[in-house]
MIMAR-45544 format. One record per residue: residue number from 1; y, x, z of N, C-alpha, C, O in turn. Coordinates in nm, 3 decimals. Each point is the difference from the previous one (the first is absolute). Example, Ala and Ser with C-alpha at 12.3 -4.5 7.8 and 13.67 -1.06 7.14 Angstrom:
<r><num>1</num><n_y>-0.569</n_y><n_x>1.319</n_x><n_z>0.780</n_z><ca_y>0.119</ca_y><ca_x>-0.089</ca_x><ca_z>0.000</ca_z><c_y>0.120</c_y><c_x>0.090</c_x><c_z>0.000</c_z><o_y>-0.002</o_y><o_x>0.104</o_x><o_z>0.066</o_z></r>
<r><num>2</num><n_y>0.107</n_y><n_x>-0.139</n_x><n_z>-0.138</n_z><ca_y>0.119</ca_y><ca_x>0.082</ca_x><ca_z>0.006</ca_z><c_y>0.109</c_y><c_x>-0.077</c_x><c_z>0.073</c_z><o_y>0.111</o_y><o_x>0.051</o_x><o_z>0.017</o_z></r>
% end
This chain:
<r><num>1</num><n_y>-0.390</n_y><n_x>1.394</n_x><n_z>-0.335</n_z><ca_y>0.118</ca_y><ca_x>0.069</ca_x><ca_z>0.054</ca_z><c_y>0.013</c_y><c_x>-0.034</c_x><c_z>0.147</c_z><o_y>0.052</o_y><o_x>-0.106</o_x><o_z>0.034</o_z></r>
<r><num>2</num><n_y>-0.096</n_y><n_x>0.193</n_x><n_z>0.050</n_z><ca_y>0.006</ca_y><ca_x>-0.028</ca_x><ca_z>0.143</ca_z><c_y>0.104</c_y><c_x>0.086</c_x><c_z>0.069</c_z><o_y>0.012</o_y><o_x>-0.005</o_x><o_z>0.123</o_z></r>
<r><num>3</num><n_y>0.064</n_y><n_x>0.084</n_x><n_z>-0.198</n_z><ca_y>0.106</ca_y><ca_x>0.080</ca_x><ca_z>0.060</ca_z><c_y>0.119</c_y><c_x>-0.090</c_x><c_z>0.029</c_z><o_y>0.045</o_y><o_x>-0.076</o_x><o_z>-0.085</o_z></r>
<r><num>4</num><n_y>0.005</n_y><n_x>0.087</n_x><n_z>0.208</n_z><ca_y>0.117</ca_y><ca_x>-0.081</ca_x><ca_z>0.035</ca_z><c_y>0.122</c_y><c_x>0.054</c_x><c_z>-0.072</c_z><o_y>0.021</o_y><o_x>0.121</o_x><o_z>-0.011</o_z></r>
<r><num>5</num><n_y>0.059</n_y><n_x>-0.214</n_x><n_z>-0.037</n_z><ca_y>0.124</ca_y><ca_x>0.037</ca_x><ca_z>-0.068</ca_z><c_y>0.108</c_y><c_x>0.023</c_x><c_z>0.104</c_z><o_y>0.000</o_y><o_x>-0.065</o_x><o_z>0.105</o_z></r>
<r><num>6</num><n_y>0.093</n_y><n_x>0.156</n_x><n_z>-0.131</n_z><ca_y>0.109</ca_y><ca_x>0.022</ca_x><ca_z>0.096</ca_z><c_y>0.078</c_y><c_x>-0.130</c_x><c_z>0.020</c_z><o_y>0.039</o_y><o_x>-0.066</o_x><o_z>-0.096</o_z></r>
<r><num>7</num><n_y>-0.016</n_y><n_x>0.032</n_x><n_z>0.221</n_z><ca_y>0.069</ca_y><ca_x>-0.125</ca_x><ca_z>0.032</ca_z><c_y>0.141</c_y><c_x>-0.002</c_x><c_z>-0.060</c_z><o_y>0.079</o_y><o_x>0.093</o_x><o_z>0.020</o_z></r>
<r><num>8</num><n_y>-0.049</n_y><n_x>-0.199</n_x><n_z>-0.091</n_z><ca_y>0.133</ca_y><ca_x>-0.020</ca_x><ca_z>-0.056</ca_z><c_y>0.028</c_y><c_x>0.076</c_x><c_z>-0.128</c_z><o_y>0.109</o_y><o_x>-0.011</o_x><o_z>-0.056</o_z></r>
<r><num>9</num><n_y>-0.206</n_y><n_x>0.088</n_x><n_z>0.009</n_z><ca_y>0.024</ca_y><ca_x>0.077</ca_x><ca_z>-0.123</ca_z><c_y>-0.007</c_y><c_x>-0.092</c_x><c_z>-0.121</c_z><o_y>-0.076</o_y><o_x>-0.096</o_x><o_z>-0.003</o_z></r>
<r><num>10</num><n_y>0.158</n_y><n_x>0.128</n_x><n_z>-0.095</n_z><ca_y>-0.001</ca_y><ca_x>-0.077</ca_x><ca_z>-0.125</ca_z><c_y>-0.114</c_y><c_x>0.049</c_x><c_z>-0.087</c_z><o_y>-0.024</o_y><o_x>0.120</o_x><o_z>-0.012</o_z></r>
<r><num>11</num><n_y>-0.045</n_y><n_x>-0.214</n_x><n_z>-0.048</n_z><ca_y>-0.110</ca_y><ca_x>0.035</ca_x><ca_z>-0.088</ca_z><c_y>0.037</c_y><c_x>-0.054</c_x><c_z>-0.138</c_z><o_y>0.004</o_y><o_x>-0.121</o_x><o_z>-0.023</o_z></r>
<r><num>12</num><n_y>0.024</n_y><n_x>0.214</n_x><n_z>-0.068</n_z><ca_y>0.047</ca_y><ca_x>-0.040</ca_x><ca_z>-0.132</ca_z><c_y>-0.078</c_y><c_x>0.075</c_x><c_z>-0.108</c_z><o_y>-0.076</o_y><o_x>0.092</o_x><o_z>0.028</o_z></r>
<r><num>13</num><n_y>0.097</n_y><n_x>-0.134</n_x><n_z>-0.149</n_z><ca_y>-0.056</ca_y><ca_x>0.069</ca_x><ca_z>-0.116</ca_z><c_y>-0.151</c_y><c_x>0.004</c_x><c_z>-0.002</c_z><o_y>-0.068</o_y><o_x>-0.098</o_x><o_z>0.029</o_z></r>
<r><num>14</num><n_y>0.016</n_y><n_x>0.215</n_x><n_z>-0.064</n_z><ca_y>-0.144</ca_y><ca_x>0.017</ca_x><ca_z>-0.015</ca_z><c_y>-0.074</c_y><c_x>-0.019</c_x><c_z>0.132</c_z><o_y>-0.111</o_y><o_x>-0.052</o_x><o_z>0.002</o_z></r>
<r><num>15</num><n_y>0.173</n_y><n_x>0.094</n_x><n_z>0.108</n_z><ca_y>-0.063</ca_y><ca_x>-0.017</ca_x><ca_z>0.131</ca_z><c_y>-0.021</c_y><c_x>-0.147</c_x><c_z>0.032</c_z><o_y>-0.103</o_y><o_x>-0.038</o_x><o_z>0.055</o_z></r>
<r><num>16</num><n_y>0.201</n_y><n_x>-0.045</n_x><n_z>-0.090</n_z><ca_y>-0.012</ca_y><ca_x>-0.144</ca_x><ca_z>0.025</ca_z><c_y>-0.106</c_y><c_x>-0.062</c_x><c_z>-0.090</c_z><o_y>-0.075</o_y><o_x>-0.088</o_x><o_z>0.042</o_z></r>
<r><num>17</num><n_y>0.069</n_y><n_x>0.134</n_x><n_z>-0.167</n_z><ca_y>-0.102</ca_y><ca_x>-0.051</ca_x><ca_z>-0.092</ca_z><c_y>-0.140</c_y><c_x>0.036</c_x><c_z>0.049</c_z><o_y>-0.091</o_y><o_x>-0.083</o_x><o_z>-0.007</o_z></r>
<r><num>18</num><n_y>0.074</n_y><n_x>0.205</n_x><n_z>0.055</n_z><ca_y>-0.130</ca_y><ca_x>0.043</ca_x><ca_z>0.053</ca_z><c_y>-0.039</c_y><c_x>-0.083</c_x><c_z>0.122</c_z><o_y>-0.113</o_y><o_x>-0.046</o_x><o_z>0.013</o_z></r>
<r><num>19</num><n_y>0.211</n_y><n_x>0.027</n_x><n_z>0.077</n_z><ca_y>-0.025</ca_y><ca_x>-0.080</ca_x><ca_z>0.119</ca_z><c_y>-0.035</c_y><c_x>-0.143</c_x><c_z>-0.039</c_z><o_y>-0.095</o_y><o_x>-0.058</o_x><o_z>0.054</o_z></r>
<r><num>20</num><n_y>0.170</n_y><n_x>0.000</n_x><n_z>-0.147</n_z><ca_y>-0.022</ca_y><ca_x>-0.138</ca_x><ca_z>-0.044</ca_z><c_y>-0.140</c_y><c_x>-0.016</c_x><c_z>-0.059</c_z><o_y>-0.069</o_y><o_x>-0.096</o_x><o_z>0.032</o_z></r>
<r><num>21</num><n_y>0.027</n_y><n_x>0.190</n_x><n_z>-0.116</n_z><ca_y>-0.132</ca_y><ca_x>-0.014</ca_x><ca_z>-0.061</ca_z><c_y>-0.110</c_y><c_x>0.011</c_x><c_z>0.105</c_z><o_y>-0.102</o_y><o_x>-0.068</o_x><o_z>-0.008</o_z></r>
<r><num>22</num><n_y>0.123</n_y><n_x>0.153</n_x><n_z>0.108</n_z><ca_y>-0.097</ca_y><ca_x>0.013</ca_x><ca_z>0.109</ca_z><c_y>-0.007</c_y><c_x>-0.130</c_x><c_z>0.081</c_z><o_y>-0.109</o_y><o_x>-0.048</o_x><o_z>0.032</o_z></r>
<r><num>23</num><n_y>0.226</n_y><n_x>-0.008</n_x><n_z>0.001</n_z><ca_y>0.003</ca_y><ca_x>-0.123</ca_x><ca_z>0.078</ca_z><c_y>-0.059</c_y><c_x>-0.117</c_x><c_z>-0.077</c_z><o_y>-0.071</o_y><o_x>-0.083</o_x><o_z>0.057</o_z></r>
<r><num>24</num><n_y>0.100</n_y><n_x>0.074</n_x><n_z>-0.186</n_z><ca_y>-0.054</ca_y><ca_x>-0.107</ca_x><ca_z>-0.084</ca_z><c_y>-0.153</c_y><c_x>0.008</c_x><c_z>-0.002</c_z><o_y>-0.068</o_y><o_x>-0.102</o_x><o_z>0.014</o_z></r>
<r><num>25</num><n_y>0.016</n_y><n_x>0.222</n_x><n_z>-0.031</n_z><ca_y>-0.145</ca_y><ca_x>0.018</ca_x><ca_z>-0.004</ca_z><c_y>-0.064</c_y><c_x>-0.042</c_x><c_z>0.133</c_z><o_y>-0.101</o_y><o_x>-0.071</o_x><o_z>0.002</o_z></r>
<r><num>26</num><n_y>0.161</n_y><n_x>0.114</n_x><n_z>0.108</n_z><ca_y>-0.053</ca_y><ca_x>-0.035</ca_x><ca_z>0.132</ca_z><c_y>0.007</c_y><c_x>-0.151</c_x><c_z>0.024</c_z><o_y>-0.094</o_y><o_x>-0.060</o_x><o_z>0.052</o_z></r>
<r><num>27</num><n_y>0.207</n_y><n_x>-0.002</n_x><n_z>-0.091</n_z><ca_y>0.017</ca_y><ca_x>-0.143</ca_x><ca_z>0.019</ca_z><c_y>-0.102</c_y><c_x>-0.078</c_x><c_z>-0.082</c_z><o_y>-0.058</o_y><o_x>-0.097</o_x><o_z>0.047</o_z></r>
<r><num>28</num><n_y>0.036</n_y><n_x>0.141</n_x><n_z>-0.171</n_z><ca_y>-0.097</ca_y><ca_x>-0.067</ca_x><ca_z>-0.087</ca_z><c_y>-0.143</c_y><c_x>0.016</c_x><c_z>0.050</c_z><o_y>-0.087</o_y><o_x>-0.082</o_x><o_z>-0.033</o_z></r>
<r><num>29</num><n_y>0.061</n_y><n_x>0.186</n_x><n_z>0.113</n_z><ca_y>-0.133</ca_y><ca_x>0.017</ca_x><ca_z>0.061</ca_z><c_y>-0.016</c_y><c_x>-0.086</c_x><c_z>0.125</c_z><o_y>-0.109</o_y><o_x>-0.008</o_x><o_z>0.057</o_z></r>
<r><num>30</num><n_y>0.218</n_y><n_x>-0.058</n_x><n_z>-0.013</n_z><ca_y>-0.009</ca_y><ca_x>-0.092</ca_x><ca_z>0.112</ca_z><c_y>0.066</c_y><c_x>0.048</c_x><c_z>0.128</c_z><o_y>-0.005</o_y><o_x>-0.070</o_x><o_z>0.101</o_z></r>
<r><num>31</num><n_y>0.066</n_y><n_x>0.186</n_x><n_z>-0.102</n_z><ca_y>0.064</ca_y><ca_x>0.050</ca_x><ca_z>0.121</ca_z><c_y>0.126</c_y><c_x>-0.082</c_x><c_z>0.030</c_z><o_y>0.068</o_y><o_x>-0.045</o_x><o_z>-0.092</o_z></r>
<r><num>32</num><n_y>-0.039</n_y><n_x>0.027</n_x><n_z>0.219</n_z><ca_y>0.117</ca_y><ca_x>-0.080</ca_x><ca_z>0.038</ca_z><c_y>0.128</c_y><c_x>0.080</c_x><c_z>-0.010</c_z><o_y>0.000</o_y><o_x>0.123</o_x><o_z>0.009</o_z></r>
<r><num>33</num><n_y>0.109</n_y><n_x>-0.194</n_x><n_z>-0.027</n_z><ca_y>0.131</ca_y><ca_x>0.064</ca_x><ca_z>-0.007</ca_z><c_y>0.031</c_y><c_x>0.067</c_x><c_z>0.134</c_z><o_y>0.052</o_y><o_x>0.111</o_x><o_z>0.004</o_z></r>
<r><num>34</num><n_y>-0.086</n_y><n_x>-0.178</n_x><n_z>0.105</n_z><ca_y>0.028</ca_y><ca_x>0.056</ca_x><ca_z>0.133</ca_z><c_y>-0.073</c_y><c_x>0.132</c_x><c_z>0.022</c_z><o_y>0.057</o_y><o_x>0.095</o_x><o_z>0.053</o_z></r>
<r><num>35</num><n_y>-0.185</n_y><n_x>-0.088</n_x><n_z>-0.094</n_z><ca_y>-0.074</ca_y><ca_x>0.124</ca_x><ca_z>0.021</ca_z><c_y>0.054</c_y><c_x>0.113</c_x><c_z>-0.087</c_z><o_y>0.005</o_y><o_x>0.115</o_x><o_z>0.043</o_z></r>
<r><num>36</num><n_y>0.036</n_y><n_x>-0.148</n_x><n_z>-0.166</n_z><ca_y>0.059</ca_y><ca_x>0.103</ca_x><ca_z>-0.086</ca_z><c_y>0.132</c_y><c_x>0.048</c_x><c_z>0.057</c_z><o_y>0.029</o_y><o_x>0.120</o_x><o_z>-0.001</o_z></r>
<r><num>37</num><n_y>0.053</n_y><n_x>-0.212</n_x><n_z>0.051</n_z><ca_y>0.130</ca_y><ca_x>0.036</ca_x><ca_z>0.057</ca_z><c_y>-0.018</c_y><c_x>0.093</c_x><c_z>0.120</c_z><o_y>0.070</o_y><o_x>0.100</o_x><o_z>0.013</o_z></r>
<r><num>38</num><n_y>-0.164</n_y><n_x>-0.133</n_x><n_z>0.073</n_z><ca_y>-0.026</ca_y><ca_x>0.084</ca_x><ca_z>0.117</ca_z><c_y>-0.050</c_y><c_x>0.138</c_x><c_z>-0.044</c_z><o_y>0.039</o_y><o_x>0.102</o_x><o_z>0.057</o_z></r>
<r><num>39</num><n_y>-0.124</n_y><n_x>-0.100</n_x><n_z>-0.157</n_z><ca_y>-0.059</ca_y><ca_x>0.124</ca_x><ca_z>-0.049</ca_z><c_y>0.105</c_y><c_x>0.096</c_x><c_z>-0.056</c_z><o_y>-0.009</o_y><o_x>0.121</o_x><o_z>0.024</o_z></r>
<r><num>40</num><n_y>0.107</n_y><n_x>-0.173</n_x><n_z>-0.097</n_z><ca_y>0.100</ca_y><ca_x>0.088</ca_x><ca_z>-0.061</ca_z><c_y>0.127</c_y><c_x>0.013</c_x><c_z>0.084</c_z><o_y>0.091</o_y><o_x>0.075</o_x><o_z>-0.037</o_z></r>
<r><num>41</num><n_y>-0.084</n_y><n_x>-0.147</n_x><n_z>0.148</n_z><ca_y>0.115</ca_y><ca_x>0.012</ca_x><ca_z>0.088</ca_z><c_y>0.123</c_y><c_x>-0.073</c_x><c_z>-0.048</c_z><o_y>0.113</o_y><o_x>0.042</o_x><o_z>0.029</o_z></r>
<r><num>42</num><n_y>-0.133</n_y><n_x>-0.150</n_x><n_z>-0.102</n_z><ca_y>0.111</ca_y><ca_x>-0.082</ca_x><ca_z>-0.048</ca_z><c_y>-0.016</c_y><c_x>-0.143</c_x><c_z>0.049</c_z><o_y>-0.102</o_y><o_x>-0.035</o_x><o_z>0.059</o_z></r>
<r><num>43</num><n_y>0.203</n_y><n_x>-0.047</n_x><n_z>-0.084</n_z><ca_y>-0.004</ca_y><ca_x>-0.138</ca_x><ca_z>0.045</ca_z><c_y>-0.080</c_y><c_x>-0.088</c_x><c_z>-0.095</c_z><o_y>-0.026</o_y><o_x>0.036</o_x><o_z>-0.115</o_z></r>
<r><num>44</num><n_y>-0.012</n_y><n_x>-0.152</n_x><n_z>0.168</n_z><ca_y>-0.068</ca_y><ca_x>-0.102</ca_x><ca_z>-0.081</ca_z><c_y>0.087</c_y><c_x>-0.036</c_x><c_z>-0.120</c_z><o_y>-0.049</o_y><o_x>-0.009</o_x><o_z>-0.112</o_z></r>
<r><num>45</num><n_y>0.179</n_y><n_x>-0.010</n_x><n_z>0.137</n_z><ca_y>0.093</ca_y><ca_x>-0.040</ca_x><ca_z>-0.105</ca_z><c_y>0.011</c_y><c_x>0.103</c_x><c_z>-0.112</c_z><o_y>0.010</o_y><o_x>-0.035</o_x><o_z>-0.117</o_z></r>
<r><num>46</num><n_y>-0.013</n_y><n_x>0.163</n_x><n_z>0.155</n_z><ca_y>0.006</ca_y><ca_x>0.106</ca_x><ca_z>-0.102</ca_z><c_y>-0.121</c_y><c_x>-0.007</c_x><c_z>-0.090</c_z><o_y>0.013</o_y><o_x>0.002</o_x><o_z>-0.123</o_z></r>
<r><num>47</num><n_y>-0.133</n_y><n_x>-0.009</n_x><n_z>0.182</n_z><ca_y>-0.124</ca_y><ca_x>-0.004</ca_x><ca_z>-0.078</ca_z><c_y>-0.004</c_y><c_x>-0.126</c_x><c_z>-0.085</c_z><o_y>-0.035</o_y><o_x>0.007</o_x><o_z>-0.118</o_z></r>
<r><num>48</num><n_y>0.071</n_y><n_x>-0.120</n_x><n_z>0.175</n_z><ca_y>0.003</ca_y><ca_x>-0.126</ca_x><ca_z>-0.074</ca_z><c_y>0.095</c_y><c_x>0.012</c_x><c_z>-0.119</c_z><o_y>-0.033</o_y><o_x>-0.042</o_x><o_z>-0.111</o_z></r>
<r><num>49</num><n_y>0.151</n_y><n_x>0.099</n_x><n_z>0.134</n_z><ca_y>0.098</ca_y><ca_x>0.016</ca_x><ca_z>-0.106</ca_z><c_y>-0.050</c_y><c_x>0.088</c_x><c_z>-0.114</c_z><o_y>0.021</o_y><o_x>-0.031</o_x><o_z>-0.117</o_z></r>
<r><num>50</num><n_y>-0.089</n_y><n_x>0.140</n_x><n_z>0.152</n_z><ca_y>-0.055</ca_y><ca_x>0.089</ca_x><ca_z>-0.102</ca_z><c_y>-0.105</c_y><c_x>-0.073</c_x><c_z>-0.082</c_z><o_y>-0.007</o_y><o_x>0.015</o_x><o_z>-0.122</o_z></r>
<r><num>51</num><n_y>-0.076</n_y><n_x>-0.094</n_x><n_z>0.189</n_z><ca_y>-0.105</ca_y><ca_x>-0.075</ca_x><ca_z>-0.072</ca_z><c_y>0.062</c_y><c_x>-0.104</c_x><c_z>-0.094</c_z><o_y>-0.043</o_y><o_x>-0.011</o_x><o_z>-0.115</o_z></r>
<r><num>52</num><n_y>0.141</n_y><n_x>-0.063</n_x><n_z>0.162</n_z><ca_y>0.066</ca_y><ca_x>-0.101</ca_x><ca_z>-0.083</ca_z><c_y>0.070</c_y><c_x>0.067</c_x><c_z>-0.118</c_z><o_y>-0.008</o_y><o_x>-0.047</o_x><o_z>-0.113</o_z></r>
<r><num>53</num><n_y>0.076</n_y><n_x>0.157</n_x><n_z>0.142</n_z><ca_y>0.069</ca_y><ca_x>0.077</ca_x><ca_z>-0.104</ca_z><c_y>-0.098</c_y><c_x>0.048</c_x><c_z>-0.108</c_z><o_y>0.037</o_y><o_x>0.016</o_x><o_z>-0.116</o_z></r>
<r><num>54</num><n_y>-0.162</n_y><n_x>0.007</n_x><n_z>0.156</n_z><ca_y>-0.103</ca_y><ca_x>0.047</ca_x><ca_z>-0.093</ca_z><c_y>-0.067</c_y><c_x>-0.113</c_x><c_z>-0.076</c_z><o_y>-0.086</o_y><o_x>0.024</o_x><o_z>-0.086</o_z></r>
<r><num>55</num><n_y>0.124</n_y><n_x>-0.149</n_x><n_z>0.116</n_z><ca_y>-0.053</ca_y><ca_x>-0.115</ca_x><ca_z>-0.072</ca_z><c_y>-0.135</c_y><c_x>-0.050</c_x><c_z>0.050</c_z><o_y>-0.071</o_y><o_x>-0.069</o_x><o_z>-0.073</o_z></r>
<r><num>56</num><n_y>0.036</n_y><n_x>0.103</n_x><n_z>0.195</n_z><ca_y>-0.128</ca_y><ca_x>-0.044</ca_x><ca_z>0.058</ca_z><c_y>0.006</c_y><c_x>-0.149</c_x><c_z>0.030</c_z><o_y>0.101</o_y><o_x>-0.051</o_x><o_z>0.049</o_z></r>
<r><num>57</num><n_y>-0.212</n_y><n_x>-0.018</n_x><n_z>-0.078</n_z><ca_y>-0.013</ca_y><ca_x>-0.140</ca_x><ca_z>0.041</ca_z><c_y>-0.045</c_y><c_x>0.002</c_x><c_z>0.146</c_z><o_y>-0.108</o_y><o_x>0.049</o_x><o_z>0.032</o_z></r>
<r><num>58</num><n_y>0.192</n_y><n_x>-0.104</n_x><n_z>0.053</n_z><ca_y>-0.029</ca_y><ca_x>0.005</ca_x><ca_z>0.144</ca_z><c_y>-0.108</c_y><c_x>-0.101</c_x><c_z>0.037</c_z><o_y>-0.007</o_y><o_x>-0.110</o_x><o_z>-0.055</o_z></r>
<r><num>59</num><n_y>-0.077</n_y><n_x>0.150</n_x><n_z>0.150</n_z><ca_y>-0.102</ca_y><ca_x>-0.091</ca_x><ca_z>0.052</ca_z><c_y>0.067</c_y><c_x>-0.104</c_x><c_z>0.090</c_z><o_y>0.109</o_y><o_x>0.022</o_x><o_z>0.052</o_z></r>
<r><num>60</num><n_y>-0.178</n_y><n_x>-0.134</n_x><n_z>-0.035</n_z><ca_y>0.052</ca_y><ca_x>-0.102</ca_x><ca_z>0.091</ca_z><c_y>-0.024</c_y><c_x>0.047</c_x><c_z>0.144</c_z><o_y>-0.078</o_y><o_x>0.092</o_x><o_z>0.024</o_z></r>
<r><num>61</num><n_y>0.144</n_y><n_x>-0.155</n_x><n_z>0.067</n_z><ca_y>-0.017</ca_y><ca_x>0.033</ca_x><ca_z>0.141</ca_z><c_y>-0.140</c_y><c_x>-0.038</c_x><c_z>0.045</c_z><o_y>-0.060</o_y><o_x>-0.093</o_x><o_z>-0.054</o_z></r>
<r><num>62</num><n_y>0.008</n_y><n_x>0.164</n_x><n_z>0.149</n_z><ca_y>-0.134</ca_y><ca_x>-0.026</ca_x><ca_z>0.050</ca_z><c_y>-0.004</c_y><c_x>-0.115</c_x><c_z>0.099</c_z><o_y>0.103</o_y><o_x>-0.055</o_x><o_z>0.037</o_z></r>
<r><num>63</num><n_y>-0.222</n_y><n_x>0.020</n_x><n_z>0.004</n_z><ca_y>-0.018</ca_y><ca_x>-0.104</ca_x><ca_z>0.100</ca_z><c_y>-0.025</c_y><c_x>-0.136</c_x><c_z>-0.060</c_z><o_y>0.046</o_y><o_x>-0.030</o_x><o_z>-0.111</o_z></r>
<r><num>64</num><n_y>-0.118</n_y><n_x>-0.050</n_x><n_z>0.184</n_z><ca_y>-0.032</ca_y><ca_x>-0.134</ca_x><ca_z>-0.047</ca_z><c_y>0.121</c_y><c_x>-0.091</c_x><c_z>0.014</c_z><o_y>0.067</o_y><o_x>0.000</o_x><o_z>0.104</o_z></r>
<r><num>65</num><n_y>-0.038</n_y><n_x>-0.077</n_x><n_z>-0.206</n_z><ca_y>0.113</ca_y><ca_x>-0.093</ca_x><ca_z>0.005</ca_z><c_y>-0.044</c_y><c_x>-0.144</c_x><c_z>-0.023</c_z><o_y>0.075</o_y><o_x>-0.093</o_x><o_z>0.030</o_z></r>
<r><num>66</num><n_y>-0.197</n_y><n_x>0.074</n_x><n_z>-0.083</n_z><ca_y>-0.051</ca_y><ca_x>-0.134</ca_x><ca_z>-0.030</ca_z><c_y>-0.148</c_y><c_x>-0.007</c_x><c_z>0.031</c_z><o_y>-0.068</o_y><o_x>0.102</o_x><o_z>0.014</o_z></r>
<r><num>67</num><n_y>0.020</n_y><n_x>-0.223</n_x><n_z>-0.003</n_z><ca_y>-0.144</ca_y><ca_x>-0.019</ca_x><ca_z>0.015</ca_z><c_y>-0.050</c_y><c_x>0.019</c_x><c_z>0.142</c_z><o_y>0.078</o_y><o_x>0.009</o_x><o_z>0.095</o_z></r>
<r><num>68</num><n_y>-0.209</n_y><n_x>-0.001</n_x><n_z>-0.083</n_z><ca_y>-0.066</ca_y><ca_x>0.006</ca_x><ca_z>0.131</ca_z><c_y>0.041</c_y><c_x>0.126</c_x><c_z>0.077</c_z><o_y>0.020</o_y><o_x>-0.005</o_x><o_z>0.121</o_z></r>
<r><num>69</num><n_y>-0.008</n_y><n_x>0.117</n_x><n_z>-0.191</n_z><ca_y>0.038</ca_y><ca_x>0.124</ca_x><ca_z>0.068</ca_z><c_y>0.139</c_y><c_x>-0.011</c_x><c_z>0.061</c_z><o_y>0.023</o_y><o_x>0.049</o_x><o_z>0.111</o_z></r>
<r><num>70</num><n_y>0.068</n_y><n_x>-0.112</n_x><n_z>-0.182</n_z><ca_y>0.136</ca_y><ca_x>-0.018</ca_x><ca_z>0.051</ca_z><c_y>0.002</c_y><c_x>-0.095</c_x><c_z>0.119</c_z><o_y>0.071</o_y><o_x>0.023</o_x><o_z>0.098</o_z></r>
<r><num>71</num><n_y>-0.149</n_y><n_x>-0.129</n_x><n_z>-0.107</n_z><ca_y>-0.008</ca_y><ca_x>-0.094</ca_x><ca_z>0.113</ca_z><c_y>-0.053</c_y><c_x>0.069</c_x><c_z>0.124</c_z><o_y>0.052</o_y><o_x>-0.020</o_x><o_z>0.110</o_z></r>
<r><num>72</num><n_y>-0.156</n_y><n_x>0.102</n_x><n_z>-0.127</n_z><ca_y>-0.058</ca_y><ca_x>0.072</ca_x><ca_z>0.113</ca_z><c_y>0.103</c_y><c_x>0.097</c_x><c_z>0.059</c_z><o_y>0.011</o_y><o_x>0.014</o_x><o_z>0.122</o_z></r>
<r><num>73</num><n_y>0.064</n_y><n_x>0.052</n_x><n_z>-0.209</n_z><ca_y>0.103</ca_y><ca_x>0.094</ca_x><ca_z>0.047</ca_z><c_y>0.109</c_y><c_x>-0.073</c_x><c_z>0.077</c_z><o_y>0.043</o_y><o_x>0.046</o_x><o_z>0.106</o_z></r>
<r><num>74</num><n_y>0.003</n_y><n_x>-0.158</n_x><n_z>-0.160</n_z><ca_y>0.103</ca_y><ca_x>-0.078</ca_x><ca_z>0.069</ca_z><c_y>-0.049</c_y><c_x>-0.051</c_x><c_z>0.136</c_z><o_y>0.074</o_y><o_x>0.001</o_x><o_z>0.098</o_z></r>
<r><num>75</num><n_y>-0.200</n_y><n_x>-0.046</n_x><n_z>-0.094</n_z><ca_y>-0.057</ca_y><ca_x>-0.047</ca_x><ca_z>0.127</ca_z><c_y>-0.006</c_y><c_x>0.114</c_x><c_z>0.102</c_z><o_y>0.029</o_y><o_x>-0.018</o_x><o_z>0.118</o_z></r>
<r><num>76</num><n_y>-0.067</n_y><n_x>0.136</n_x><n_z>-0.166</n_z><ca_y>-0.009</ca_y><ca_x>0.116</ca_x><ca_z>0.087</ca_z><c_y>0.138</c_y><c_x>0.037</c_x><c_z>0.053</c_z><o_y>0.015</o_y><o_x>0.030</o_x><o_z>0.119</o_z></r>
<r><num>77</num><n_y>0.085</n_y><n_x>-0.032</n_x><n_z>-0.205</n_z><ca_y>0.137</ca_y><ca_x>0.032</ca_x><ca_z>0.041</ca_z><c_y>0.054</c_y><c_x>-0.105</c_x><c_z>0.095</c_z><o_y>0.070</o_y><o_x>0.033</o_x><o_z>0.095</o_z></r>
<r><num>78</num><n_y>-0.101</n_y><n_x>-0.159</n_x><n_z>-0.120</n_z><ca_y>0.046</ca_y><ca_x>-0.108</ca_x><ca_z>0.087</ca_z><c_y>-0.061</c_y><c_x>0.014</c_x><c_z>0.138</c_z><o_y>0.067</o_y><o_x>-0.020</o_x><o_z>0.101</o_z></r>
<r><num>79</num><n_y>-0.196</n_y><n_x>0.053</n_x><n_z>-0.097</n_z><ca_y>-0.069</ca_y><ca_x>0.020</ca_x><ca_z>0.127</ca_z><c_y>0.054</c_y><c_x>0.118</c_x><c_z>0.079</c_z><o_y>0.005</o_y><o_x>-0.004</o_x><o_z>0.123</o_z></r>
<r><num>80</num><n_y>0.036</n_y><n_x>0.107</n_x><n_z>-0.193</n_z><ca_y>0.054</ca_y><ca_x>0.119</ca_x><ca_z>0.066</ca_z><c_y>0.137</c_y><c_x>-0.025</c_x><c_z>0.057</c_z><o_y>0.038</o_y><o_x>0.063</o_x><o_z>0.100</o_z></r>
<r><num>81</num><n_y>0.038</n_y><n_x>-0.153</n_x><n_z>-0.160</n_z><ca_y>0.137</ca_y><ca_x>-0.026</ca_x><ca_z>0.047</ca_z><c_y>0.004</c_y><c_x>-0.103</c_x><c_z>0.112</c_z><o_y>0.104</o_y><o_x>-0.017</o_x><o_z>0.064</o_z></r>
<r><num>82</num><n_y>-0.213</n_y><n_x>-0.052</n_x><n_z>-0.040</n_z><ca_y>-0.003</ca_y><ca_x>-0.103</ca_x><ca_z>0.105</ca_z><c_y>-0.014</c_y><c_x>0.058</c_x><c_z>0.138</c_z><o_y>-0.003</o_y><o_x>-0.073</o_x><o_z>0.098</o_z></r>
% end
């Protein structure tokens, strides 16, 4: 579904179910919430809410938080701020 939705329009009933199933499928294929939101012309929060409402298990946030990769990232950020 790459058609932009009218800004501020309410999406209810069957239309919302169709949108939700499309977003769930895309999310499960690995697409980001931000890219889906931009694609349909809605906010991150709207797309996130539809996914949660549909019972999707959300992925964790990206980026290294532990281990060697995280240390390298922190060193890089520290060097950039100096």
